[in-house]
mmCIF file as gemmi writes it, N, C-alpha and C atoms, coordinates in Angstrom:
data_model
loop_
_atom_site.group_PDB
_atom_site.id
_atom_site.type_symbol
_atom_site.label_atom_id
_atom_site.label_alt_id
_atom_site.label_comp_id
_atom_site.label_asym_id
_atom_site.label_entity_id
_atom_site.label_seq_id
_atom_site.pdbx_PDB_ins_code
_atom_site.Cartn_x
_atom_site.Cartn_y
_atom_site.Cartn_z
_atom_site.occupancy
_atom_site.B_iso_or_equiv
_atom_site.pdbx_formal_charge
_atom_site.auth_seq_id
_atom_site.auth_asym_id
_atom_site.pdbx_PDB_model_num
ATOM 1 N N . UNK Axp A 1 ? 98.319 116.374 108.858 1 0 ? 1 A 1
ATOM 2 C CA . UNK Axp A 1 ? 98.537 115.083 109.446 1 0 ? 1 A 1
ATOM 3 C C . UNK Axp A 1 ? 99.134 115.273 110.844 1 0 ? 1 A 1
ATOM 4 N N . UNK Axp A 2 ? 98.547 114.655 111.821 1 0 ? 2 A 1
ATOM 5 C CA . UNK Axp A 2 ? 99.012 114.844 113.193 1 0 ? 2 A 1
ATOM 6 C C . UNK Axp A 2 ? 100.228 113.987 113.527 1 0 ? 2 A 1
ATOM 7 N N . UNK Axp A 3 ? 100.349 112.832 112.912 1 0 ? 3 A 1
ATOM 8 C CA . UNK Axp A 3 ? 101.46 111.9 113.145 1 0 ? 3 A 1
ATOM 9 C C . UNK Axp A 3 ? 101.567 111.466 114.597 1 0 ? 3 A 1
ATOM 10 N N . UNK Axp A 4 ? 100.449 111.28 115.232 1 0 ? 4 A 1
ATOM 11 C CA . UNK Axp A 4 ? 100.417 110.785 116.61 1 0 ? 4 A 1
ATOM 12 C C . UNK Axp A 4 ? 99.916 109.349 116.578 1 0 ? 4 A 1
ATOM 13 N N . UNK Axp A 5 ? 100.601 108.475 117.279 1 0 ? 5 A 1
ATOM 14 C CA . UNK Axp A 5 ? 100.169 107.091 117.382 1 0 ? 5 A 1
ATOM 15 C C . UNK Axp A 5 ? 99.929 106.777 118.847 1 0 ? 5 A 1
ATOM 16 N N . UNK Axp A 6 ? 98.743 106.288 119.151 1 0 ? 6 A 1
ATOM 17 C CA . UNK Axp A 6 ? 98.416 105.856 120.502 1 0 ? 6 A 1
ATOM 18 C C . UNK Axp A 6 ? 98.168 104.358 120.455 1 0 ? 6 A 1
ATOM 19 N N . UNK Axp A 7 ? 98.874 103.628 121.279 1 0 ? 7 A 1
ATOM 20 C CA . UNK Axp A 7 ? 98.689 102.189 121.349 1 0 ? 7 A 1
ATOM 21 C C . UNK Axp A 7 ? 98.088 101.869 122.701 1 0 ? 7 A 1
ATOM 22 N N . UNK Axp A 8 ? 96.943 101.209 122.676 1 0 ? 8 A 1
ATOM 23 C CA . UNK Axp A 8 ? 96.235 100.881 123.909 1 0 ? 8 A 1
ATOM 24 C C . UNK Axp A 8 ? 96.133 99.375 124.063 1 0 ? 8 A 1
ATOM 25 N N . UNK Axp A 9 ? 96.318 98.91 125.268 1 0 ? 9 A 1
ATOM 26 C CA . UNK Axp A 9 ? 96.096 97.502 125.576 1 0 ? 9 A 1
ATOM 27 C C . UNK Axp A 9 ? 94.789 97.424 126.337 1 0 ? 9 A 1
ATOM 28 N N . UNK Axp A 10 ? 93.798 96.847 125.7 1 0 ? 10 A 1
ATOM 29 C CA . UNK Axp A 10 ? 92.461 96.758 126.276 1 0 ? 10 A 1
ATOM 30 C C . UNK Axp A 10 ? 92.087 95.283 126.345 1 0 ? 10 A 1
ATOM 31 N N . UNK Axp A 11 ? 91.904 94.761 127.554 1 0 ? 11 A 1
ATOM 32 C CA . UNK Axp A 11 ? 91.648 93.327 127.697 1 0 ? 11 A 1
ATOM 33 C C . UNK Axp A 11 ? 90.309 92.869 127.112 1 0 ? 11 A 1
ATOM 34 N N . UNK Axp A 12 ? 89.346 93.763 127.044 1 0 ? 12 A 1
ATOM 35 C CA . UNK Axp A 12 ? 88.026 93.402 126.532 1 0 ? 12 A 1
ATOM 36 C C . UNK Axp A 12 ? 87.908 93.789 125.07 1 0 ? 12 A 1
ATOM 37 N N . UNK Axp A 13 ? 87.179 93.021 124.299 1 0 ? 13 A 1
ATOM 38 C CA . UNK Axp A 13 ? 86.927 93.375 122.9 1 0 ? 13 A 1
ATOM 39 C C . UNK Axp A 13 ? 85.482 93.823 122.701 1 0 ? 13 A 1
ATOM 40 N N . UNK Axp A 14 ? 84.829 94.167 123.792 1 0 ? 14 A 1
ATOM 41 C CA . UNK Axp A 14 ? 83.46 94.665 123.72 1 0 ? 14 A 1
ATOM 42 C C . UNK Axp A 14 ? 83.495 96.157 123.394 1 0 ? 14 A 1
ATOM 43 N N . UNK Axp A 15 ? 82.493 96.639 122.696 1 0 ? 15 A 1
ATOM 44 C CA . UNK Axp A 15 ? 82.49 98.008 122.196 1 0 ? 15 A 1
ATOM 45 C C . UNK Axp A 15 ? 82.544 99.058 123.307 1 0 ? 15 A 1
ATOM 46 N N . UNK Axp A 16 ? 81.787 98.892 124.362 1 0 ? 16 A 1
ATOM 47 C CA . UNK Axp A 16 ? 81.711 99.922 125.397 1 0 ? 16 A 1
ATOM 48 C C . UNK Axp A 16 ? 83.05 100.139 126.113 1 0 ? 16 A 1
ATOM 49 N N . UNK Axp A 17 ? 83.716 99.079 126.597 1 0 ? 17 A 1
ATOM 50 C CA . UNK Axp A 17 ? 85.02 99.298 127.234 1 0 ? 17 A 1
ATOM 51 C C . UNK Axp A 17 ? 86.081 99.84 126.276 1 0 ? 17 A 1
ATOM 52 N N . UNK Axp A 18 ? 86.037 99.395 125.036 1 0 ? 18 A 1
ATOM 53 C CA . UNK Axp A 18 ? 87.006 99.87 124.049 1 0 ? 18 A 1
ATOM 54 C C . UNK Axp A 18 ? 86.824 101.366 123.816 1 0 ? 18 A 1
ATOM 55 N N . UNK Axp A 19 ? 85.605 101.813 123.594 1 0 ? 19 A 1
ATOM 56 C CA . UNK Axp A 19 ? 85.348 103.23 123.373 1 0 ? 19 A 1
ATOM 57 C C . UNK Axp A 19 ? 85.703 104.057 124.606 1 0 ? 19 A 1
ATOM 58 N N . UNK Axp A 20 ? 85.448 103.526 125.789 1 0 ? 20 A 1
ATOM 59 C CA . UNK Axp A 20 ? 85.803 104.228 127.016 1 0 ? 20 A 1
ATOM 60 C C . UNK Axp A 20 ? 87.301 104.462 127.117 1 0 ? 20 A 1
ATOM 61 N N . UNK Axp A 21 ? 88.08 103.445 126.793 1 0 ? 21 A 1
ATOM 62 C CA . UNK Axp A 21 ? 89.535 103.574 126.84 1 0 ? 21 A 1
ATOM 63 C C . UNK Axp A 21 ? 90.046 104.529 125.768 1 0 ? 21 A 1
ATOM 64 N N . UNK Axp A 22 ? 89.449 104.481 124.592 1 0 ? 22 A 1
ATOM 65 C CA . UNK Axp A 22 ? 89.855 105.409 123.53 1 0 ? 22 A 1
ATOM 66 C C . UNK Axp A 22 ? 89.536 106.842 123.932 1 0 ? 22 A 1
ATOM 67 N N . UNK Axp A 23 ? 88.366 107.062 124.521 1 0 ? 23 A 1
ATOM 68 C CA . UNK Axp A 23 ? 87.996 108.413 124.963 1 0 ? 23 A 1
ATOM 69 C C . UNK Axp A 23 ? 88.969 108.933 126.017 1 0 ? 23 A 1
ATOM 70 N N . UNK Axp A 24 ? 89.359 108.075 126.958 1 0 ? 24 A 1
ATOM 71 C CA . UNK Axp A 24 ? 90.332 108.498 127.971 1 0 ? 24 A 1
ATOM 72 C C . UNK Axp A 24 ? 91.682 108.829 127.335 1 0 ? 24 A 1
ATOM 73 N N . UNK Axp A 25 ? 92.064 108.076 126.327 1 0 ? 25 A 1
ATOM 74 C CA . UNK Axp A 25 ? 93.366 108.266 125.689 1 0 ? 25 A 1
ATOM 75 C C . UNK Axp A 25 ? 93.433 109.549 124.865 1 0 ? 25 A 1
ATOM 76 N N . UNK Axp A 26 ? 92.322 109.946 124.236 1 0 ? 26 A 1
ATOM 77 C CA . UNK Axp A 26 ? 92.373 111.118 123.36 1 0 ? 26 A 1
ATOM 78 C C . UNK Axp A 26 ? 91.875 112.4 124.01 1 0 ? 26 A 1
ATOM 79 N N . UNK Axp A 27 ? 91.38 112.329 125.232 1 0 ? 27 A 1
ATOM 80 C CA . UNK Axp A 27 ? 90.793 113.531 125.845 1 0 ? 27 A 1
ATOM 81 C C . UNK Axp A 27 ? 91.797 114.663 126.011 1 0 ? 27 A 1
ATOM 82 N N . UNK Axp A 28 ? 93.064 114.367 126.167 1 0 ? 28 A 1
ATOM 83 C CA . UNK Axp A 28 ? 94.073 115.409 126.34 1 0 ? 28 A 1
ATOM 84 C C . UNK Axp A 28 ? 94.772 115.792 125.033 1 0 ? 28 A 1
ATOM 85 N N . UNK Axp A 29 ? 94.373 115.164 123.944 1 0 ? 29 A 1
ATOM 86 C CA . UNK Axp A 29 ? 94.969 115.477 122.645 1 0 ? 29 A 1
ATOM 87 C C . UNK Axp A 29 ? 94.282 116.709 122.054 1 0 ? 29 A 1
ATOM 88 N N . UNK Axp A 30 ? 94.999 117.492 121.267 1 0 ? 30 A 1
ATOM 89 C CA . UNK Axp A 30 ? 94.362 118.637 120.612 1 0 ? 30 A 1
ATOM 90 C C . UNK Axp A 30 ? 93.294 118.174 119.622 1 0 ? 30 A 1
ATOM 91 N N . UNK Axp A 31 ? 92.294 118.994 119.424 1 0 ? 31 A 1
ATOM 92 C CA . UNK Axp A 31 ? 91.189 118.651 118.531 1 0 ? 31 A 1
ATOM 93 C C . UNK Axp A 31 ? 91.684 118.279 117.135 1 0 ? 31 A 1
ATOM 94 N N . UNK Axp A 32 ? 92.656 119.006 116.643 1 0 ? 32 A 1
ATOM 95 C CA . UNK Axp A 32 ? 93.185 118.752 115.297 1 0 ? 32 A 1
ATOM 96 C C . UNK Axp A 32 ? 93.704 117.319 115.185 1 0 ? 32 A 1
ATOM 97 N N . UNK Axp A 33 ? 94.31 116.803 116.24 1 0 ? 33 A 1
ATOM 98 C CA . UNK Axp A 33 ? 94.849 115.45 116.209 1 0 ? 33 A 1
ATOM 99 C C . UNK Axp A 33 ? 93.747 114.397 116.201 1 0 ? 33 A 1
ATOM 100 N N . UNK Axp A 34 ? 92.561 114.753 116.64 1 0 ? 34 A 1
ATOM 101 C CA . UNK Axp A 34 ? 91.463 113.786 116.73 1 0 ? 34 A 1
ATOM 102 C C . UNK Axp A 34 ? 90.521 113.826 115.534 1 0 ? 34 A 1
ATOM 103 N N . UNK Axp A 35 ? 90.753 114.7 114.598 1 0 ? 35 A 1
ATOM 104 C CA . UNK Axp A 35 ? 89.868 114.817 113.444 1 0 ? 35 A 1
ATOM 105 C C . UNK Axp A 35 ? 90.028 113.682 112.45 1 0 ? 35 A 1
ATOM 106 N N . UNK Axp A 36 ? 91.154 113.028 112.458 1 0 ? 36 A 1
ATOM 107 C CA . UNK Axp A 36 ? 91.389 112.007 111.44 1 0 ? 36 A 1
ATOM 108 C C . UNK Axp A 36 ? 91.778 110.67 112.072 1 0 ? 36 A 1
ATOM 109 N N . UNK Axp A 37 ? 90.998 110.221 113.027 1 0 ? 37 A 1
ATOM 110 C CA . UNK Axp A 37 ? 91.275 108.948 113.675 1 0 ? 37 A 1
ATOM 111 C C . UNK Axp A 37 ? 90.949 107.814 112.703 1 0 ? 37 A 1
ATOM 112 N N . UNK Axp A 38 ? 91.838 106.841 112.635 1 0 ? 38 A 1
ATOM 113 C CA . UNK Axp A 38 ? 91.648 105.693 111.762 1 0 ? 38 A 1
ATOM 114 C C . UNK Axp A 38 ? 91.529 104.436 112.607 1 0 ? 38 A 1
ATOM 115 N N . UNK Axp A 39 ? 90.485 103.67 112.367 1 0 ? 39 A 1
ATOM 116 C CA . UNK Axp A 39 ? 90.259 102.417 113.085 1 0 ? 39 A 1
ATOM 117 C C . UNK Axp A 39 ? 90.375 101.253 112.119 1 0 ? 39 A 1
ATOM 118 N N . UNK Axp A 40 ? 90.567 100.074 112.686 1 0 ? 40 A 1
ATOM 119 C CA . UNK Axp A 40 ? 90.464 98.883 111.852 1 0 ? 40 A 1
ATOM 120 C C . UNK Axp A 40 ? 88.969 98.566 111.695 1 0 ? 40 A 1
ATOM 121 N N . UNK Axp A 41 ? 88.637 97.449 111.149 1 0 ? 41 A 1
ATOM 122 C CA . UNK Axp A 41 ? 87.23 97.148 110.885 1 0 ? 41 A 1
ATOM 123 C C . UNK Axp A 41 ? 86.65 96.153 111.874 1 0 ? 41 A 1
ATOM 124 N N . UNK Axp A 42 ? 87.182 96.122 113.082 1 0 ? 42 A 1
ATOM 125 C CA . UNK Axp A 42 ? 86.698 95.194 114.099 1 0 ? 42 A 1
ATOM 126 C C . UNK Axp A 42 ? 85.33 95.586 114.642 1 0 ? 42 A 1
ATOM 127 N N . UNK Axp A 43 ? 84.62 94.613 115.17 1 0 ? 43 A 1
ATOM 128 C CA . UNK Axp A 43 ? 83.281 94.881 115.701 1 0 ? 43 A 1
ATOM 129 C C . UNK Axp A 43 ? 83.319 95.687 116.994 1 0 ? 43 A 1
ATOM 130 N N . UNK Axp A 44 ? 84.482 95.753 117.654 1 0 ? 44 A 1
ATOM 131 C CA . UNK Axp A 44 ? 84.57 96.538 118.876 1 0 ? 44 A 1
ATOM 132 C C . UNK Axp A 44 ? 84.516 98.04 118.612 1 0 ? 44 A 1
ATOM 133 N N . UNK Axp A 45 ? 84.62 98.429 117.362 1 0 ? 45 A 1
ATOM 134 C CA . UNK Axp A 45 ? 84.59 99.843 116.987 1 0 ? 45 A 1
ATOM 135 C C . UNK Axp A 45 ? 83.203 100.251 116.48 1 0 ? 45 A 1
ATOM 136 N N . UNK Axp A 46 ? 82.226 99.389 116.638 1 0 ? 46 A 1
ATOM 137 C CA . UNK Axp A 46 ? 80.887 99.638 116.114 1 0 ? 46 A 1
ATOM 138 C C . UNK Axp A 46 ? 80.251 100.922 116.678 1 0 ? 46 A 1
ATOM 139 N N . UNK Axp A 47 ? 80.626 101.322 117.868 1 0 ? 47 A 1
ATOM 140 C CA . UNK Axp A 47 ? 80.017 102.514 118.467 1 0 ? 47 A 1
ATOM 141 C C . UNK Axp A 47 ? 80.878 103.76 118.29 1 0 ? 47 A 1
ATOM 142 N N . UNK Axp A 48 ? 81.673 103.81 117.238 1 0 ? 48 A 1
ATOM 143 C CA . UNK Axp A 48 ? 82.533 104.958 117.004 1 0 ? 48 A 1
ATOM 144 C C . UNK Axp A 48 ? 81.792 106.289 116.861 1 0 ? 48 A 1
ATOM 145 N N . UNK Axp A 49 ? 80.541 106.323 116.376 1 0 ? 49 A 1
ATOM 146 C CA . UNK Axp A 49 ? 79.87 107.624 116.285 1 0 ? 49 A 1
ATOM 147 C C . UNK Axp A 49 ? 79.711 108.309 117.652 1 0 ? 49 A 1
ATOM 148 N N . UNK Axp A 50 ? 79.719 107.552 118.739 1 0 ? 50 A 1
ATOM 149 C CA . UNK Axp A 50 ? 79.6 108.152 120.07 1 0 ? 50 A 1
ATOM 150 C C . UNK Axp A 50 ? 80.884 108.789 120.528 1 0 ? 50 A 1
ATOM 151 N N . UNK Axp A 51 ? 81.946 108.511 119.82 1 0 ? 51 A 1
ATOM 152 C CA . UNK Axp A 51 ? 83.242 109.061 120.173 1 0 ? 51 A 1
ATOM 153 C C . UNK Axp A 51 ? 83.251 110.542 119.912 1 0 ? 51 A 1
């Protein structure tokens, strides 16, 4: 368990901007910390496979 929490404020709820902000936020995190990302079930996370 990585026990890392990232809180992002993203003004748009569209999938593309949300994924872009998430990618920027996790790019400097170690791979191990990114293996178990948990999302809610919102439609803005629909493109998570591209992450």
